[in-house]
C-alpha positions in Angstrom: 55.3 86.3 80.6 57.3 89.1 78.9 55.9 91.7 81.2 56.8 89.6 84.2 60.5 89.4 83.0 60.5 93.2 82.4 59.6 93.7 86.1 62.1 91.0 87.2 65.2 92.8 86.0 64.7 96.0 87.9 63.8 93.9 91.0 67.1 92.0 90.7 69.0 95.3 90.4 67.3 96.7 93.5 68.1 93.5 95.4 71.7 93.7 94.3 72.1 97.3 95.4 70.4 96.5 98.7 72.8 93.7 99.3 75.7 96.1 98.9 74.5 98.6 101.5 75.8 96.7 104.5 79.2 96.3 102.9 79.4 100.0 102.0 78.3 100.9 105.5 81.2 98.9 106.9 83.6 101.0 104.9 82.5 104.3 106.5 85.0 105.6 109.1 83.6 106.1 112.5 85.2 107.9 115.4 84.9 107.1 119.0 83.5 109.9 121.1 86.3 111.8 122.9 86.4 112.9 126.5 84.0 115.6 127.4 82.9 117.6 130.3 80.5 115.9 132.7 77.5 117.9 131.6 78.3 119.1 128.2 79.6 118.2 124.8 82.7 120.4 124.9 85.8 118.3 124.7 88.3 118.4 127.5 91.8 119.4 126.4 94.5 117.0 127.5 97.7 118.5 128.7 100.6 118.1 126.2 103.6 116.2 127.7 106.8 118.1 127.5 109.5 116.4 125.3 111.8 114.1 127.1 115.3 115.6 127.4 118.0 113.0 126.6 121.7 113.3 126.7 123.3 114.0 123.4 124.3 110.8 121.6 127.7 111.0 120.0 127.3 110.4 116.2 129.4 107.8 114.4 131.6 109.4 111.8 131.7 107.2 108.7 135.1 107.9 107.2 135.9 106.2 103.9 138.9 106.7 101.6 138.5 109.8 99.5 136.2 111.6 102.0 138.9 113.3 103.9 138.0 117.0 104.3 134.3 116.1 104.0 133.4 113.8 106.9 134.0 115.5 110.2 133.7 119.1 109.0 130.9 121.7 109.5 128.5 123.2 107.0 130.6 126.3 106.4 133.6 124.2 105.4 131.4 122.2 103.1 130.1 125.3 101.4 133.6 126.7 100.9 134.6 123.3 99.4 131.6 122.7 97.1 129.8 126.0 96.8 126.2 126.8 98.0 124.1 123.7 98.6 121.2 122.9 96.4 119.2 121.8 99.4 119.6 122.6 103.1 117.2 120.6 105.2 117.0 120.8 109.0 115.1 118.1 110.8 115.3 118.2 114.6 119.0 118.4 115.4 120.1 116.8 112.1 120.9 118.6 108.9 121.3 117.5 105.3 123.1 119.5 102.7 122.9 118.4 99.0 125.5 119.5 96.5 125.0 118.9 92.8 127.2 118.8 89.7 127.0 117.3 86.3 128.5 114.0 87.5 126.5 113.4 90.6 124.4 114.5 93.6 126.1 114.5 97.0 124.1 114.3 100.2 126.0 115.2 103.4 124.4 114.5 106.8 125.5 116.6 109.8 124.8 115.9 113.4 125.7 117.6 116.7 128.8 116.4 118.3 130.8 117.0 121.5 133.7 117.9 119.2 132.2 121.1 117.9 129.5 123.7 118.6 128.3 123.3 115.0 126.9 120.0 113.6 129.5 118.0 111.8 129.3 115.8 108.7 129.0 112.2 109.7 127.8 110.4 106.6 127.9 111.0 102.8 125.7 109.5 100.1 126.3 109.9 96.3 124.2 109.1 93.3 123.7 110.0 89.7 121.1 112.8 89.0 119.9 111.0 85.9 118.6 107.8 87.4 119.4 107.9 91.2 121.9 105.0 91.0 124.6 105.0 93.6 128.0 106.2 92.5 131.4 106.1 94.1 131.4 108.6 96.9 135.1 109.6 96.6 134.7 110.1 92.8 131.7 112.3 93.4 133.5 114.4 96.0 136.5 114.8 93.6 134.2 115.8 90.7 132.3 118.4 92.8 135.6 119.8 94.1 136.8 120.5 90.5 133.7 122.7 89.6 
């Protein structure tokens, strides 16, 4: 009886692993075959659609008290006001400049406008560098101007 039990444990293990095989097979990613040439296995390249040209949307300028001289100005004016930006990120036709000081981080978002040839600041976001909590935007602007 003891030898029968000794053979029974490995058999249970084999059955357990065998039962998992279909589940594991379901997790394997499969890809559908792509288009190919009529007689071969070389994929056919699909033409890339050109981007859709849309009329320029006029941005909304989010002016708040204390942000005069920041919202509505270009990147050069912001650099003269706050110094060189810590970050200068361009994504499509949008641009984000980040200015830092001991009191806060100031993110300024610039978008193209019919008012100017250069993108203009439309929105400002301010937060503490230590924990990322929002701070008063006007207070952050004032603190960065004093550097």
